N, C-alpha and C positions, 0 to 999 in steps of 0.2 A: 262733347267742349276736349279741347288741348291739354296737356299733360302741364305745360306755365300757367295758362287762364287755371284750373281745377290745383294747383298749389297755392295760387293768394289766393283762390277764395278757400281751403282747407285754410291758412295763417287769422284770414280775416274774422273767418267766422271762431277758431281758437282763441284769438284776441278779443274776441268779441264776449262771449265765456266766461276766459277769464276774468272780467271786467265788470262784469252779471255777477258773478259769484262773490268778489272782493266789496262791492255794493250791496250785496244781499239781495240781490231782485231774481228774479226768476231768469233765469237762461232763456228762455224759450217766448216767454212775453213782457219781461222787463220788469213787471208787478213785484210791492217788495216777495219775498218768499218767508216762513214762520221759521222761525227756528234754527237760521242759515242752513236749508235745503235749495237744494237748486232747483225745484222747480215750488211753482203756487200749486194750491191746492186742484187748480182747476186743472192745474197740468199735467198734474202729478196724477191724477185720474184718469186721462187720456192715454196717458204713455202706456200706466200700467196694460187697460184695456185695450188698446194696440198690439202691448206683447202678449199678452195674453189672447191675442189672437191670428196672432203670425210667429209663433214659437218656433217652427220650423223656417220657414222665410229668414227669421232674425238667426236663425243658428248657422244658416247658410249661409248671409252675408256676412256673420264674425266669424266663420272657417275663410272666405274668401280672402280678409279686410287680414284676419290675420298672415296666410301665403302672402299674398301681398309683400307685407313689410319686412316677414323675412324674408323672404325674396330681396326685398333690397337693404337690407342690414338695417333695418329699423324698431324701433324699439312697439312690440305689439301691441301697446297700451294709449303710449301716446305721440307715437311714430315720429321718434327723435331721434339721431343717430344714436346704436345700440352697440357697436362696435364687437360684430358679430353676436354678441348673448339675443337671446328672448325677448328682454326688457333689459331700459335705459337701465343706470345703477341710479337714477333718483326714483323709478319705479319700486326697483327690488326694496329699496329703501324703508320706501311708504307702505311697502307691502308687508315690509320685515314687521314693520312697528303697529300698525296697525293688528295683524297678529298678535302679538307682543301682548300689548293692549287688549286685545278681547278673551283671549286668553288669560290672563289675571284678572280680566273680573266676570270670569265663570259663562263667559257668550259661544256660542255657535262661530269660531271663524267665516261663516261663509255667509249667514243670514241673521245674525247676533241674539239668535233664541237663546233662554237658557238652557246651562245644559249638566246633566248628570253627572258627580262623581269626580268632575277633573275633566270631563270629554273636552275632547280641540272643536267635536262637531257636533249637533243634535241628534235623535234618530232619523227622523227624515231625510236628512242632509247626508249621515252615512247609508242609508239606504242608495239616495239618486248615484251616490260617489260610488257606491260599490257596484251599482248596476254597469255606470259610465267607463270604469276601470277599465283599462286594457291591458294584465298583464306580461302577455308577449310582448303589446310595445315598449313596457317600463321597461323589463329584461334586455332589450334587446339595444334599448338606450343607456342601462346602466354599463353592459359589454362594453357597447362604445365609449363609453365619458373614460369607462376603465384603461383602456386599450392605448386611449389620445394619454391620459396624462400617464400612463409608467412610461410611453412612450416619448413625452416628453419629461420627465422622469422631476413627478409633481405628482404632493401625496394626493392617493387615490378617492378621499374623503373632502377635502380641504383646497386641495388646490395648489398646496403651498409650496417652493422647491424642498424632495427630497432624500438628493444627496443619492438617485438610484437605488433608496426601497419603495415599498410599493407604501409605506405611511410617515406621516414624518416623529416626533417623537413622542407628541403632544394626544392625536391618533393609534398611535398604537400603545401608547401606554392603556389609553380609553378603552380603545376593541379587546386589546387583552381580560381589563375588568369587567369589563360585559359578559363575558362569556360563564355560562354555569361553571366550570374545570376552573377557571381563578377562586368564584366566589363561596365555594361548598355553602356549606350549611349554616347560616347564620350565626353565632355569639349573643346570647338574651342573659341579659340585664339577670342574677341571679335570684333568687328568692326562698325561705328559711318559714317550717313549718312546726310548730312545736307539737308534739302528740302526748298526753299521761299518756303514765306507763299504768295506774290503777282502772283509767278508767276507759280508756282510749278514747278519749274527746282528742278534735283536733283547733287549734288556735292558729288561724294564720291564711294562707300565706304572709310572712311580710317582707319589704324590699331590702332592709339591711338587719345588722344584726343587734345595731342601737333597738327597734322596734321589737327586737324579739328578748332585750333587756326585759324594757318597760312590760310586755304583758307576763313575764315573770315576776316583778313585782308585783303588778296590778292582780292578780289569779293569786299571786303568795304562793307563789311556787319556787321548791329549790331545781336545783342543779339535779339531783340526783331524785327526782318524782319526772321528771316528764324526758322524749327521745329528742333531740332537733335535726327535725332533718332536712336537708337541702339538698339542690339541682342544679351544684356547684359542678362542670365535667371538673374528670381526676384531671384529666390532658387541660385545665384553667391554669394550674400550677405549674406547669414545667414551657409553655408562650408567656411572651412578652408585651406589653401593652401597644397598645396601638401607637403612641405617641415615644417608644422608645425608638 
């Protein structure tokens, strides 16, 4: 079909999709969809079966659609104007909200499966992403973005005006504080250990000097009968508190 007819058909399909989703109906056959899903059980099973059968064809179709929309300056997800970006602001905000909600729930940001130790991706999705990842292309894209933002006097991290510097004040501070030279060795809270001089028995460690006093009272030990060992750094006496 011609381009105007294709646009009319695409707009009608999007309107029908939106109306059925708002009404809680299957977007394909218009029967009630359980749990606010886009498809009923029958259409979802058919759709999954078709996806498994035609994975390579679907990937090729997705790539063609992506390139077509990028060439026209449209959002690669919804087809709306994106002002030169890959996605429009609405899709970026939705993706960001979906990412943070799944991370907060301890779910994989890709497939919503449970993750381990607060990771963003589950093990299968991590392996799949590592296999698809093209580091050379990523590095080339980062270099292009860096050069473009530097030429426009923008922060290379957040793209805000930076008055000619590579990074704005907040990003420069975060970048410096994230370096190993800045952090150094962490300062742990001190502990105390009570050692009986007569027997060599150790009590503790304790988190405060008040706990040491309670230990001496409970064990009926005098200060002359014990040695109190602390792991406080000698340099700690020469440093100021973090809030000063």
